[in-house]
C-alpha positions as CSV (number, residue, x, y, z in Angstrom):
1,X,0.0,0.0,0.0
2,X,1.2,3.5,-0.9
3,X,0.4,5.6,2.1
4,X,-0.3,8.8,0.2
5,X,-1.7,7.4,-3.1
6,X,-5.1,8.8,-4.0
7,X,-5.4,7.3,-7.5
8,X,-9.0,6.6,-8.5
9,X,-10.4,8.8,-5.6
10,X,-12.8,11.7,-6.2
11,X,-12.5,14.7,-3.9
12,X,-14.8,17.7,-3.5
13,X,-13.0,20.8,-2.1
14,X,-15.2,23.8,-1.3
15,X,-13.7,27.3,-1.5
16,X,-11.1,26.0,-3.8
17,X,-10.7,28.9,-6.2
18,X,-8.0,30.4,-4.1
19,X,-6.0,30.2,-0.9
20,X,-5.9,27.1,1.3
21,X,-8.7,25.5,-0.7
22,X,-6.8,25.8,-4.0
23,X,-3.6,24.5,-2.4
24,X,-5.5,21.5,-1.0
25,X,-7.2,20.7,-4.4
26,X,-3.8,21.0,-6.2
27,X,-2.1,18.7,-3.7
28,X,-4.9,16.1,-3.8
29,X,-4.6,16.1,-7.6
30,X,-0.8,15.7,-7.3
31,X,-1.4,12.5,-5.4
32,X,-3.7,11.1,-8.0
33,X,-7.2,12.2,-7.0
34,X,-9.8,13.7,-9.4
35,X,-10.9,17.0,-7.8
36,X,-14.0,19.1,-7.9
37,X,-13.2,22.8,-7.8
38,X,-16.1,24.7,-6.2
39,X,-16.7,28.3,-5.0
40,X,-19.3,30.9,-5.8
41,X,-17.6,32.2,-9.0
42,X,-17.3,29.8,-11.9
43,X,-14.5,31.7,-13.8
44,X,-12.2,31.7,-10.8
45,X,-12.9,27.9,-10.4
46,X,-12.2,27.3,-14.1
47,X,-8.8,28.9,-13.8
48,X,-7.8,26.5,-11.1
49,X,-9.2,23.5,-12.9
50,X,-7.5,24.5,-16.1
51,X,-4.1,24.6,-14.3
52,X,-4.7,21.2,-12.7
53,X,-5.8,19.6,-16.0
54,X,-2.8,21.1,-17.8
55,X,-0.5,19.5,-15.3
56,X,-2.2,16.1,-14.8
57,X,-4.3,15.6,-17.9
58,X,-7.9,16.5,-19.0
59,X,-10.5,15.3,-16.6
60,X,-8.3,15.6,-13.5
61,X,-10.4,18.5,-12.3
62,X,-13.9,19.7,-13.0
63,X,-15.8,22.8,-11.9
64,X,-19.1,22.8,-10.1
65,X,-19.8,26.3,-8.7
66,X,-21.8,26.5,-5.4
67,X,-22.4,29.0,-2.6
68,X,-22.2,27.4,0.8
69,X,-25.1,29.5,1.9
70,X,-27.4,27.7,-0.5
71,X,-28.6,24.2,0.4
72,X,-29.9,23.8,-3.1
73,X,-26.5,24.7,-4.7
74,X,-24.7,22.3,-2.3
75,X,-27.0,19.5,-3.4
76,X,-26.3,20.4,-7.0
77,X,-22.6,20.2,-6.2
78,X,-23.0,16.7,-4.9
79,X,-25.4,15.5,-7.6
80,X,-23.2,16.9,-10.4
81,X,-20.1,15.3,-9.0
82,X,-21.7,11.9,-8.9
83,X,-23.1,12.3,-12.4
84,X,-19.8,13.3,-13.9
85,X,-17.3,11.4,-11.8
86,X,-19.4,8.6,-10.4
87,X,-18.6,8.8,-6.7
88,X,-17.3,10.9,-3.8
89,X,-14.4,9.5,-1.7
90,X,-13.2,12.6,0.0
91,X,-14.9,15.8,1.1
92,X,-13.0,18.9,2.2
93,X,-15.2,21.5,3.8
94,X,-12.9,24.5,3.4
95,X,-15.2,27.4,2.5
96,X,-16.1,29.8,5.3
97,X,-17.0,33.4,5.9
98,X,-16.2,36.1,8.4
99,X,-18.1,39.4,7.7
100,X,-17.2,41.1,11.0
101,X,-14.0,42.2,12.8
102,X,-14.3,43.7,16.3
103,X,-15.6,42.9,19.8
104,X,-18.5,40.7,20.3
105,X,-20.7,43.5,21.6
106,X,-20.6,45.1,18.1
107,X,-21.7,42.2,16.0
108,X,-25.2,42.3,14.5
109,X,-27.5,39.3,14.7
110,X,-27.4,39.0,10.9
111,X,-23.6,38.9,10.9
112,X,-23.4,36.3,13.7
113,X,-26.0,34.1,12.0
114,X,-24.1,34.3,8.7
115,X,-20.9,33.1,10.4
116,X,-22.7,30.2,12.1
117,X,-24.7,29.3,9.0
118,X,-21.8,29.3,6.6
119,X,-19.1,27.9,8.9
120,X,-21.0,25.3,10.8
121,X,-24.5,24.5,9.4
122,X,-23.4,24.5,5.7
123,X,-20.7,21.9,6.7
124,X,-23.5,19.9,8.3
125,X,-25.6,20.1,5.2
126,X,-22.9,19.1,2.8
127,X,-21.6,16.2,4.9
128,X,-25.2,14.9,5.3
129,X,-25.5,14.9,1.5
130,X,-22.2,13.1,0.9
131,X,-22.1,10.7,3.8
132,X,-24.8,8.2,2.8
133,X,-22.8,7.0,-0.3
134,X,-19.6,6.7,1.8
135,X,-21.4,4.8,4.6
136,X,-22.9,2.4,2.1
137,X,-19.5,1.7,0.6
138,X,-17.9,1.4,4.0
139,X,-15.1,4.0,3.5
140,X,-14.6,7.7,3.0
141,X,-12.8,10.7,4.5
142,X,-14.4,14.0,5.5
143,X,-12.1,16.9,6.4
144,X,-13.3,20.2,7.9
145,X,-10.9,23.1,7.7
146,X,-11.3,24.8,11.0
147,X,-8.9,27.2,12.7
148,X,-6.7,27.5,15.8
149,X,-9.2,30.3,16.5
150,X,-11.4,27.6,17.8
151,X,-8.8,26.9,20.5
152,X,-8.0,30.4,21.5
153,X,-9.6,33.8,22.3
154,X,-9.8,36.9,20.1
155,X,-11.0,40.4,20.7
156,X,-11.3,40.8,16.9
157,X,-12.8,37.6,15.4
158,X,-14.6,36.1,18.4
159,X,-17.7,35.0,16.5
160,X,-15.6,33.4,13.8
161,X,-13.7,31.5,16.6
162,X,-16.9,30.3,18.1
163,X,-17.9,28.8,14.7
164,X,-14.6,27.1,14.4
165,X,-14.8,25.6,17.8
166,X,-18.2,24.3,16.8
167,X,-16.5,22.6,13.8
168,X,-14.3,20.6,16.1
169,X,-17.3,19.2,17.9
170,X,-19.2,18.6,14.6
171,X,-16.3,16.4,13.5
172,X,-16.2,14.6,16.9
173,X,-19.9,13.9,16.8
174,X,-19.9,12.7,13.2
175,X,-16.8,10.6,13.7
176,X,-18.7,8.7,16.5
177,X,-21.7,8.3,14.3
178,X,-19.9,7.3,11.1
179,X,-17.0,5.3,12.6
180,X,-18.7,1.9,12.8
181,X,-19.2,2.0,9.1
182,X,-15.7,3.0,8.1
183,X,-16.1,6.7,7.4
184,X,-13.7,9.1,9.1
185,X,-14.2,12.8,10.0
186,X,-11.3,15.0,11.0
187,X,-10.4,18.7,11.2
188,X,-7.4,20.8,10.2
189,X,-6.7,23.8,12.4
190,X,-4.4,26.2,10.5
191,X,-2.8,29.2,12.2
192,X,-2.6,32.5,10.4
193,X,-1.9,31.8,6.7
194,X,-1.2,34.3,4.0
195,X,-4.5,34.3,2.1
196,X,-6.9,36.9,0.9
197,X,-9.4,35.6,3.4
198,X,-7.1,36.5,6.3
199,X,-5.7,39.6,4.7
200,X,-7.2,41.9,7.4
201,X,-5.1,40.1,10.0
202,X,-1.7,39.7,8.3
203,X,-1.7,43.0,6.5
204,X,-1.9,44.8,9.9
205,X,1.7,45.2,11.0
206,X,0.8,45.2,14.7
207,X,-1.3,42.0,14.4
208,X,1.4,40.3,12.3
209,X,4.1,41.2,14.9
210,X,1.9,40.0,17.8
211,X,1.3,36.7,16.1
212,X,4.8,36.0,14.9
213,X,6.5,37.2,18.1
214,X,5.0,34.2,20.0
215,X,5.3,31.6,17.2
216,X,8.3,29.4,17.3
217,X,8.8,29.5,13.5
218,X,8.5,33.3,13.7
219,X,6.4,33.6,10.6
220,X,2.9,33.0,9.3
221,X,2.0,30.1,7.0
222,X,1.6,29.7,3.2
223,X,-1.4,27.9,1.8
224,X,0.7,25.0,0.5
225,X,1.8,24.3,4.0
226,X,-1.7,23.3,5.0
227,X,-2.3,21.1,2.0
228,X,-0.1,18.2,3.2
229,X,-2.4,17.7,6.2
230,X,-5.4,17.3,3.9
231,X,-3.5,14.8,1.8
232,X,-2.7,12.8,4.9
233,X,-6.3,12.8,6.1
234,X,-7.6,11.8,2.7
235,X,-5.1,9.1,2.1
236,X,-4.5,5.5,3.4
237,X,-1.9,6.9,5.8
238,X,-4.6,8.1,8.2
239,X,-7.1,5.2,8.1
240,X,-7.0,4.8,11.9
241,X,-7.5,8.5,12.6
242,X,-11.0,10.0,13.2
243,X,-12.6,12.7,15.3
244,X,-9.3,14.5,15.6
245,X,-7.9,18.0,14.9
246,X,-4.5,18.5,13.3
247,X,-3.0,21.8,14.3
248,X,-0.8,23.4,11.6
249,X,0.2,26.7,13.0
250,X,4.0,27.1,13.1
251,X,3.8,26.4,16.8
252,X,1.8,29.5,17.7
253,X,-0.6,27.7,20.1
254,X,2.3,26.4,22.2
255,X,3.8,29.9,22.5
256,X,7.3,30.7,23.3
257,X,7.9,30.2,27.0
258,X,10.5,32.2,29.0
């Protein structure tokens, strides 16, 4: 058995037109998987799929646009994948949103609901759509991209952190439910990574200094540095791992002791 061989596997990656999602989709394809590129905007998805197909051959990547806020579009994502690629072996729930920066007292109900809907409930929807086929087959890997924010506090992205903590528990609960039938559910918890999504954090010199000062590697991450964790969780290498969270943060959660 090749520990990281994904040949013949089909993987959906949400939010894969850029950033961490794109890096994960590219890495899964590098290890043999056929990947479904999905985000709200089809042209951005097509650019990623074209690059993967140019590298690995036509049919290595397809595009199925979907907004995670729409249950109907997520169902279309699942149905189209099955129709065109025949199966779903790996699901990476990467897409998320964070419309608010600031203390909890200032967040509107609408903003808070959007964060919870997109970062927790949408994952629940999509997993519920994909899981039956995996359970019937007796194997499958589901990966939720959470955040170390779910392990720590923040005076700026508190609601986002609450949603990411909920994702850890979603994975634990589903791992317990799906485990007897061979389907695994795990999380990845990245630290601060240089993406457009996190731009408001790393572009602020004070925030960047505060983060890197207490991080052993003394820098923030790059999207490709998160992708390896997703490959591991999708591949045969991790078949005895479920309900867990892999922290990939340059050591920031351990801090630098005196």
